ROSEBA-855528 format. One record per residue (C-alpha): x, y, z; residue in three letters. Coordinates in steps of 0.05 Angstrom, whole numbers, plus 5000, padded with zeros to 4 digits. Layout:
// ROSEBA-855528
XYZALA;...
END
This chain:
// ROSEBA-855528
797919315752MET;801819245690VAL;798318835637GLU;801418555575SER;796018845529VAL;794219645537GLN;787419845516SER;786020595505TYR;778920835481THR;778321305432THR;775021975460ARG;768122115428ARG;768322735383GLY;775522645367SER;773422245307ASN;767322125274PRO;770121555244ARG;770921165298LEU;765221525332GLU;759620915318ASN;764920345318ASN;767820495391ASP;774220155356GLN;779920045413VAL;786820115397LEU;791119575423GLU;797219715447ILE;802819265464PRO;807219305517VAL;814719555505THR;819118875504PRO;823018805560THR;831218965561GLY;833218255561ASP;828718105500VAL;830918785460ARG;838518555469HIS;836617775450SER;839417425390SER;832417575359GLY;833518295356GLY;841118185327ASN;841617955258PRO;849317805270ILE;848617385334LYS;842917005308SER;847116845247LEU;853116665290VAL;853116015339THR;857116005406PRO;861015355378THR;862215825299ALA;865316385344LEU;869115975389THR;872215635330ALA;873016315294LEU;876216615350ILE;881515965349ILE;882316065279ALA;885116795291SER;889316605349TRP;892716135307TYR;892816605250LEU;896117155280SER;900316755327ASN;904316355260ILE;902817035227GLY;907817455275VAL;912616875267LEU;912916845198LEU;913617665194LEU;918617665241ASN;922317155200LYS;921917385139TYR;923618205155LEU;928917935206LEU;932517415153SER;930217545087PHE;928218155077TYR;934218485110GLY;931218845159PHE;936418635222ARG;934218975277TYR;930618555333PRO;931019045385ILE;927719585348PHE;922319125315LEU;921018885391THR;920019665414MET;914419705355LEU;911219175375HIS;911519465446MET;908320165418ILE;904019745384SER;901319315445CYS;899720075479THR;896220325427ALA;891719875418TYR;890019615487SER;889020305503TYR;884320335448VAL;881119715474SER;881119865543ILE;878920495545CYS;874720575478TRP;871019945468PHE;871519695544GLU;873419045527VAL;874918955593VAL;873919445648PRO;880019845658PHE;883619725726GLN;889120335761GLN;896220165789ILE;894520255864LEU;900120315894SER;908820405881ARG;909219785904ARG;905119465843GLN;908919855797PHE;914319695817LEU;912518865812LYS;909319065740ILE;916619465714LEU;919518705734ALA;915218325696LEU;916218835637SER;924718705645VAL;923418035641ILE;918818035579PHE;923318585549CYS;929217955550PHE;924717405521SER;921617725469VAL;927918095445VAL;931817385448CYS;925917095417GLY;925917515348ASN;933717545355THR;934216725347SER;929816735286LEU;935117185254ARG;938916565257TYR;934815955263LEU;927715705222PRO;922915815255VAL;920914995254SER;927114935305PHE;924815615340ASN;917415225356GLN;921614645380ALA;925914995421ILE;919915365449GLY;916014865461ALA;920114665519THR;917115215566THR;913614735607PRO;920414385628PHE;923815145643PHE;917115275681THR;917814665726ALA;925514845750ILE;923915565761PHE;917815365810ALA;922115015839PHE;927915475849LEU;923516015867ILE;917515785908THR;920715125928PHE;913714805895LYS;914514075876LYS;911613665834GLU;910612965824SER;915112385802GLY;909812335744GLU;910513035716VAL;917713075727TYR;917412375688LEU;914012705624ALA;919813275622LEU;923612815610MET;921912655527PRO;922013435529VAL;928713595535VAL;930912975492PHE;926413075431GLY;930313765434ILE;936813375435VAL;935113015386LEU;932513505341ALA;938613965359SER;944713455327ASN;940613265266SER;938613995251GLU;942014245181PRO;940214975196LEU;943714965275PHE;946615615300HIS;949415605372LEU;948916345376PHE;941116335352GLY;941015655395PHE;942916035454LEU;938716635444VAL;932616135436CYS;933215815499VAL;933716495535GLY;926616595509SER;924015975523THR;926416005597ALA;924916775588GLY;917916655580ARG;917916005635ALA;919816555694LEU;915917075665LYS;910016575680SER;912516355756VAL;914417075767VAL;908117465748GLN;903916855795GLY;907917065852ILE;907617925839LEU;900917965837LEU;898117335872SER;894617815928SER;887217985916GLU;888218735915GLY;893918715862GLU;891818215808LYS;891318565735LEU;887018325683HIS;891818085629SER;889618565584MET;891019175633ASN;897718845653LEU;900118875573LEU;896419645577LEU;901619855631TYR;907319295615MET;908019485536ALA;910520145548PRO;914720045600MET;918419535559ALA;918120045500ALA;922020515546MET;925520035567ILE;928719775495LEU;929520475475LEU;936620675505PRO;938619915477PHE;936019965408THR;940420615396LEU;946920365437TYR;947619655400ILE;943319785334GLU;945320485322GLY;942221035290ASN;935820495275VAL;930021065264PHE;933521435210ALA;936320795175ILE;928920555177THR;925921305148VAL;930621265094GLU;928920575080LYS;922020705084ALA;921721235031ARG;924820904981THR;919920254996ASP;913420265017TRP;912719545025PHE;917019615089MET;911920105118VAL;906619615104PHE;910718965134LEU;912519455194LEU;905119685210ALA;901718995194GLY;907518635239ASN;905818965299ALA;898719015296THR;899118215284VAL;903118295350ALA;897718615387TYR;891618125359LEU;896817495393VAL;894917845458ASN;888117935443LEU;886617325411THR;890216945466ASN;885617425522PHE;878317115468LEU;881116395476VAL;881616315549THR;875516725552LYS;871716215506HIS;875415655534THR;879715565590SER;886515555609ALA;887714895595LEU;884414825530THR;889115435511LEU;895515025533GLN;893814375492VAL;892014845437LEU;899115165441GLY;902514535439ASN;898914375374ALA;899715115347LYS;908314875351ALA;907014345306ALA;902714805245VAL;907715395254ALA;913014885237ALA;908514515186VAL;907715275152VAL;914615425157SER;917814885124VAL;912814975077LEU;914315745062ILE;921415795068PHE;923215165049LYS;928514995108ASN;931414325094PRO;929113805149VAL;931813215165THR;927112595189ALA;930412555263MET;929613205265GLY;921513095256MET;922212575300ALA;925213015349GLY;919513525351PHE;915512975346ALA;917612675417VAL;918013465444THR;911413515428VAL;910012865455MET;912213055518GLY;908513695528VAL;902813335521VAL;904212795569LEU;906713465622TYR;899413695611SER;896913035629GLU;900412945684ALA;899513675713LYS;891713465715LYS;892412885745ARG;896413135800SER;891613755808LYS;886813275822ALA;889712905863THR;890713455902ALA;883413695906HIS;
END
């Protein structure tokens, strides 16, 4: 029988000083694993409350998302590094390395293996769509201000609803489709009054937004079976190197001898090396913090925060890059964001009714 306190009497003659007192040594019981690993044993955890930790993660997600946008814009438009495909490839290489370290070394999530050739081909298909979306997004930043880029990106729900209907024949309620009208109207309004409007930049940005929506729909289809589901972090671990290999021939064919050009520039300008390394690191942090926000909040909260992020990124970019904006453009962006909020609420009511 285990007692809370174990008592041991010293053997007589072993210590003369204790012999006449019959002193008892009380040895406390060893703490259980729950007690040892509780916040009381960890001074760092005791200082950070769950609410503060969640707020820190959300702030990190905002900073990484806005940071990668601003760094991409600075590199591609202001710094003169006009190689969006090569930049995207660096992002993918960075995501490969950091994903491997996070999963295999730090065990942020359990490691999952690819189980079949069919699953491999599905991930490869997602990698192709992913490449298209990211390259188009980075290319658009060469021609459009970040504020307008984010306004167009806010229309992702519109394209998601279209692809869901075309591919899976999934119909939404009339209220959901009605909420998408201000999303489109706001972009039309903002486009007509954008001082730095560029047709090619606008088209590739729309292509990036459509590609992002298509990826979410296709991902839901391709990895829907229980045996093939991959955690988002594991999916990135496999998609990133595939995407890098896909982008390699394109960057060599379209952007020329970009490797030699980059190395030559790096020899005379170490700040560019710092920018590229920091940019690639922040690109991975976007994916990591995206997972952490979902883990500590919910997918719906992530969607709401994403809507607000677009507005914050637009404001920050205007303050930093001083790109001109008009009252009509701001009104159009506001209408778009409001439409996305209405869409989210309509989707939530539609799901509640269905259940």
